[in-house]
N, C-alpha and C positions, 0 to 999 in steps of 0.2 A: 473457545471451542463451541461449535453449534450443537444442537440436539442430535442432528443426523450423524455428526462425527462421533459423538458420545455413544450412540447406538452401534455404529460400526466398530468402534474400539471395544465395546463390551462383547460383541459377537466374536471378534478376533481373540479376545482373552479367553472366552469360553471354548472356542475351537482349539486354541493352543493348549489349554489345560486338559481337554479331552484327548488330544493327540499324545500328550505325555502320560496320562493316567491309563488309557486303554491298553497300550502294550505292557505296562507294568501289571495290570490286572490279568491279562492273558498269561503272562509269565508266572505270576503268583499262583494261578489255578493249576498250572502244570507241575508245580513243585511237589516233592514227596510229602512235605508237611501238610500242604492243603489236601492232598489225596487222603492222608490219614484222618484229617479233620472231617472231610466230607463222607468218609466211610461210616461214621457214626459208631465205630467200635470203641466201647468204653475203656477196655484194657489198653488199646493202642493210644488212646487219648491220655490216659494216666501215665503211660510210659513216655509219651512225648513231653509231658509237663514235668517229668522227673520229680514227681511228688510235690511240686510247688502249687500251693493254693492260688496264688496270684496268676500263674500261667493258666491254670484251669479256668479261672474266672475270665481271663482275657480271651482264651480260645472259645469258650461258650458265648461270650459277647460277640466275637467275630462271626461265629456261625449264625447267630440270631440276626446280625446285621445283614449278612449275605442272604438269609432267608427272606428278610423284608425287602431286599432289593430285587431278587430274582426268583424267589420261591422254588429253588431247585432242591431244597431239603425239606422233607416232611416235618411239619411243625410238631406233631406228636413224638417224632424221634428225638428232637432237640429237648423237649420237655422231659421225656423219659430219661435222657442222659443226665439232665440236671437233677431229677428226682433220685436217680441211682447214685449220683456223686454226693449230693448235699442233703439227702433225706426229703421227705414229703414237704414239710414246711419251708425249709431252705430252698429246695428245688423249685417249688411253686413261686415263692417270692422273687427269687433270682430270675426265673424265666419271665415273670411279669415285668420286672424292672428293665431287663435288657431288651424285651420286646418293645417297650416304650422308647428306649434309646434307639433301637434299630429302625422303628417306624419314623422317628424324628429325623434321623439321618437320611432315610429314603425320601421323605417328604421334602426336605430342604434341598437335596441334590436335584430332585426332579423339578422343583419350582424354579430354581435359579440357574440350572444348566440345561435341562432337557424339556422344559415346558412346551416350547414351540414344536419340538419333535414328536412328543407323545400326544399332543393335542390332535394330531391327524388320525390317530388310531383308536382313541377312546370314544366310545359311543356317546353321541351328543345328548341323548335322552338321559343317560346315566349322569353325565356331567351337569345337566340342568337340574336334576333331582338333588345333587349334592349342593348346588348353589342355592336352591330353594330351602332345603332343610339339612344343612351340612352336618350338624351334630347327630341327628337321628340316623341319617344314611350311613355315616361312618360307624356309628355304634352298631347298627344292624349288621354291617359288613364284618365287624369284629366278632360277633357272636354266632354268625352263620358258618357252619363247617365247610360249605362248598365254595366259599369266597376266598380266593388267594390273598394273602396279606399284601403282596406287592401290588396287586390290582387296586386294592383300596387306597394304598398310599399314593400311587401314581394318579388315579382318578381325582383324589382330593387335592393333590398338589397342582394339577393343571386347572382346577376350578378356582373360583374366587373366594373359597372358604378361608376364614381367618385361621391362622395357625393354632391359636389357643382353643378354638372349638374342636379342631382336629385332635389336639392333644388331649383334651378332657374326654372326648368320646373314645379315644384309644385307651386311656387309663381305665375308664369304667368298663368298656367292652372286654378288654383283655383280662381284667381282674376276674370277671365272671367266667369267660370261656376257658382261661388257663386253669382255673380251679377244676373245671370239668375234665380237661385233658390230663391234668396232674393226677386226679383221682383214677381215671381210666388207666394211666400208665402204671400205677401202683397196684392195680387189680382191685381197688376198693369198689369200683362200679362194674357191674356186669353189663352185657349188651342191652337188656331191657331197660335198666336204669339209665344207660347212656342215651338211648332214644328218648326217654322221658325227660331227661335234663335238657336235651336239645329243644324239645317242645317248650319247656319252661323258659329257656333262654329266648326263644322266639317270641313267646307271649310277653315276657318282660320288656323286650325290645319294642314291641308294638305299644305297650303301655307307656313307655318313655316318649315315643313319637306322639301319642295322643295328648299327653300332658304338655309337651312342648307346643303343639299346635293350638291347644286350648289357651295357653298363656299368650301366644302370639295374637290370637283373635281378640283376647281381652285387651292386650296392649294397643291393638290397632283401632279399637273403638274410641271415638272421641266423645266426651261428655256433651250432652245436649244442653244448649243454653235456654233458660226459661224465656217464654215470650214476654215482650215488653208490654 
């Protein structure tokens, strides 16, 4: 089998899988179960799970994955649900863990199934910035409140960034940002504190970028050989 035949076969497999998955996805979003999940009503969610902790964990994981794929659910709402269900510590940690899982799913789906499609719509300047400083850009995207999670995932996936850089930036960025959102959802932080912490997050993100660039410059320098 030639390289061209392999490419054609891969494209057909991707189109076939999309043709199967898309109708199922549309049907799934129209079910009563999904409507209850997307409503964000905690009482309805508890009734749907019939008191099962495992079902609650599964439903919240599903919602976070959807949020990372499409960003149709406010992130603060999902974190508030988790904090209400599992307490501050449990809700924060669980939100952080499932956000990493959701981001990973979104990244892999985009890279292996939709990379060619999304590459047409993502700003080339944003893509080049990710390729130049992947970890830093993804990290900043995670701690900035105005940046949709799905956009960060898609932009990173269509670039040449290595998965592990994306993964580590997501782990660190979400750990910081989700702590802020968890605190806000519980009422620990007032609006002035919220704004202050956003500034601190941005400053920390810039500090990380500066450290990474400094290390790169040092690594790029070649030692001078003494004259003979």
